[in-house]
C-alpha positions as CSV (number, residue, x, y, z in Angstrom):
1,M,98.2,75.8,131.2
2,S,95.5,77.6,129.5
3,S,95.2,81.4,130.0
4,D,91.5,81.2,129.2
5,A,90.7,78.6,131.9
6,P,89.5,79.6,135.3
7,A,92.2,79.9,137.9
8,F,90.6,77.4,140.2
9,E,88.0,74.7,139.4
10,I,87.3,72.8,142.6
11,S,84.6,70.2,143.2
12,V,85.7,67.8,146.0
13,T,84.5,65.9,149.0
14,L,87.1,65.4,151.8
15,K,87.2,62.7,154.4
16,R,87.5,64.4,157.8
17,G,85.4,62.2,160.1
18,R,81.7,62.9,160.0
19,P,80.2,64.8,158.3
20,R,82.4,64.7,155.1
21,L,83.3,68.2,153.8
22,T,82.2,69.1,150.3
23,Y,83.5,72.2,148.4
24,E,82.5,73.4,144.9
25,F,83.5,76.6,143.3
26,T,85.1,78.2,140.2
27,A,87.3,81.3,140.5
28,G,89.0,83.6,138.0
29,P,92.5,85.1,138.2
30,G,93.8,87.0,141.2
31,L,93.4,86.2,144.9
32,T,90.6,84.0,146.0
33,A,90.0,83.9,149.7
34,L,88.5,81.0,151.6
35,F,86.8,82.7,154.5
36,G,85.3,80.9,157.5
37,P,85.8,80.0,161.1
38,S,88.6,77.8,162.5
39,G,87.8,74.1,162.1
40,A,85.8,74.6,158.9
41,G,88.3,72.6,156.8
42,K,90.0,75.4,154.9
43,T,93.5,74.1,155.5
44,S,92.3,70.6,154.5
45,L,91.1,71.9,151.2
46,L,94.5,73.6,150.6
47,D,96.2,70.3,151.4
48,A,94.0,68.6,148.8
49,V,94.9,71.2,146.2
50,A,98.6,70.8,147.0
51,G,98.4,67.0,146.8
52,L,99.1,66.5,150.5
53,A,95.7,65.0,151.1
54,R,93.5,62.9,148.8
55,P,89.9,63.7,148.4
56,A,87.2,61.0,148.7
57,Q,85.9,62.1,145.3
58,G,85.8,65.0,142.9
59,R,88.1,67.1,140.6
60,I,90.7,69.9,141.1
61,A,92.0,71.9,138.2
62,V,94.2,75.0,138.2
63,S,94.4,77.2,135.1
64,G,93.2,74.4,132.9
65,T,95.6,71.7,134.3
66,V,93.8,68.9,136.0
67,L,95.6,68.0,139.3
68,Y,93.1,65.5,140.6
69,D,90.2,63.7,139.0
70,R,88.9,60.7,140.8
71,A,86.7,59.5,137.9
72,A,89.6,59.9,135.4
73,R,92.1,58.4,137.8
74,I,94.3,61.5,137.7
75,D,96.2,62.3,140.9
76,L,99.4,64.3,140.2
77,K,102.2,64.0,142.8
78,P,102.8,67.2,144.9
79,E,106.0,68.0,143.2
80,Q,104.2,67.8,139.8
81,R,101.6,70.4,140.7
82,R,103.9,73.5,140.7
83,C,102.3,74.8,143.8
84,G,104.0,77.3,146.1
85,Y,102.6,76.6,149.6
86,V,103.0,79.1,152.5
87,F,102.0,77.1,155.5
88,Q,100.4,78.7,158.6
89,D,103.2,77.3,160.8
90,L,105.8,78.4,158.1
91,R,107.8,75.1,158.3
92,L,111.2,76.7,157.9
93,F,114.0,74.2,158.4
94,P,115.2,75.2,161.9
95,H,118.8,74.0,161.5
96,H,119.4,75.7,158.2
97,T,120.1,79.4,157.5
98,V,117.7,81.6,155.7
99,R,119.9,81.2,152.6
100,D,119.6,77.4,152.7
101,N,115.8,77.6,153.3
102,L,115.5,79.7,150.2
103,R,117.8,77.5,148.2
104,Y,115.5,74.6,149.0
105,G,112.7,76.3,147.0
106,W,115.1,77.4,144.3
107,K,116.3,73.8,143.7
108,L,112.8,72.6,143.3
109,A,112.2,74.7,140.2
110,E,113.3,73.9,136.7
111,A,115.2,76.9,135.3
112,R,112.6,77.5,132.5
113,R,109.8,77.8,135.1
114,R,111.5,80.4,137.3
115,S,109.4,83.5,136.7
116,L,111.3,85.4,139.4
117,G,115.0,85.4,139.8
118,W,117.0,85.0,143.1
119,D,118.0,88.7,143.4
120,D,114.5,89.9,142.4
121,T,112.9,87.8,145.1
122,L,115.3,89.0,147.7
123,D,114.6,92.6,146.6
124,L,110.8,92.2,146.5
125,L,110.7,90.7,150.0
126,G,113.6,92.8,151.5
127,I,115.2,89.6,152.9
128,A,118.8,90.0,151.6
129,P,120.1,91.1,155.1
130,L,118.6,87.9,156.6
131,L,120.5,85.3,154.5
132,D,122.9,84.3,157.2
133,R,120.4,84.2,160.0
134,M,118.8,81.1,161.6
135,P,115.0,80.9,161.7
136,A,114.9,81.0,165.5
137,T,116.4,84.5,165.4
138,L,113.8,85.9,163.1
139,S,110.7,87.9,164.1
140,G,107.3,86.7,162.9
141,G,107.2,89.1,160.1
142,E,110.8,88.2,158.9
143,A,110.0,84.5,159.1
144,Q,106.9,85.0,157.1
145,R,108.7,86.9,154.3
146,V,111.3,84.1,154.2
147,A,108.5,81.5,153.9
148,I,106.9,83.5,151.1
149,G,110.3,83.8,149.4
150,R,110.9,80.0,149.5
151,A,107.5,79.5,147.9
152,L,108.1,82.0,145.1
153,L,111.6,80.6,144.3
154,S,110.1,77.2,143.7
155,G,108.8,78.4,140.3
156,P,105.1,78.0,141.2
157,A,102.2,78.2,138.8
158,F,100.0,79.2,141.7
159,L,100.2,80.0,145.4
160,L,98.4,78.6,148.4
161,M,98.6,80.8,151.5
162,D,97.3,79.5,154.8
163,E,96.6,82.2,157.4
164,P,99.9,84.0,156.5
165,L,99.3,86.7,159.1
166,A,98.8,84.3,162.0
167,S,102.4,84.5,163.3
168,V,102.8,88.3,162.5
169,D,102.4,90.8,165.3
170,A,100.0,93.7,164.9
171,A,102.8,96.2,164.1
172,R,103.9,94.1,161.0
173,R,100.5,93.1,159.7
174,G,100.3,96.1,157.4
175,E,103.8,95.4,156.0
176,I,102.9,91.7,155.1
177,L,99.5,92.7,153.7
178,G,101.2,95.2,151.4
179,L,103.6,92.5,150.3
180,I,100.8,90.1,149.5
181,E,99.1,92.9,147.5
182,R,102.3,93.4,145.4
183,I,102.6,89.6,144.8
184,R,98.9,89.5,143.7
185,S,99.2,92.5,141.4
186,D,102.7,92.3,140.0
187,L,103.3,88.6,139.6
188,K,99.8,87.7,138.4
189,L,99.9,84.3,140.0
190,P,96.6,82.7,141.0
191,I,96.4,82.7,144.8
192,L,94.1,80.6,147.1
193,Y,94.2,82.3,150.4
194,V,92.8,81.1,153.8
195,S,91.7,83.4,156.6
196,H,89.1,83.9,159.2
197,D,89.6,87.7,159.3
198,R,86.9,89.6,157.5
199,A,88.9,92.9,157.1
200,E,91.9,91.0,155.8
201,V,90.1,89.2,153.0
202,E,88.0,92.3,152.1
203,R,91.3,94.2,151.5
204,L,93.1,91.4,149.6
205,A,90.6,89.3,147.8
206,D,89.3,89.5,144.2
207,R,86.6,87.1,145.4
208,I,85.6,85.5,148.7
209,I,84.4,81.9,149.0
210,P,82.5,81.5,152.3
211,I,83.4,78.2,154.1
212,P,80.8,77.5,156.8
213,A,81.4,75.6,160.0
214,P,80.8,71.8,159.5
């Protein structure tokens, strides 16, 4: 991946009924926030970047690597995109311990692509005491930290974060916001971040991309 290329180059049209949704923007390093109301298609765009949804047309590149280009017939599989995805509903495996949820991310990464070690990730997120717990026993903030840990341990080239504070109570929001700031500043991974909270994106984002209601 080229260090001189923009972090995100996105020009796509998504099929989501009528009307179709079109997004076009270029963003540099750091955290780019997609800001807009619920139902504006922000999650659909993240899914397209991750390879979980196929655009009707267009092109997606991250740090110089083309992930999707309809005209050039490029469409990398999700596992080839090196994307760490933190879903709004977290998607932790309910019948596996925190340790096994984290190992799932760890096993996805080739050793040479792991920019953050196992112990470093546990320390960064403060989740070592949670390893033997089951997801159902975690608070919203604890579960969010585990979901972020699983994404980081997958050796990502970039992160997608979909409303990461949605399941976090008000008392823990500041804690998770501070954690995201550390990830943005210390790990230097490009982040595409979805929110409909103006104060949240103004605190976190290096740039804000408005996503209007369809």
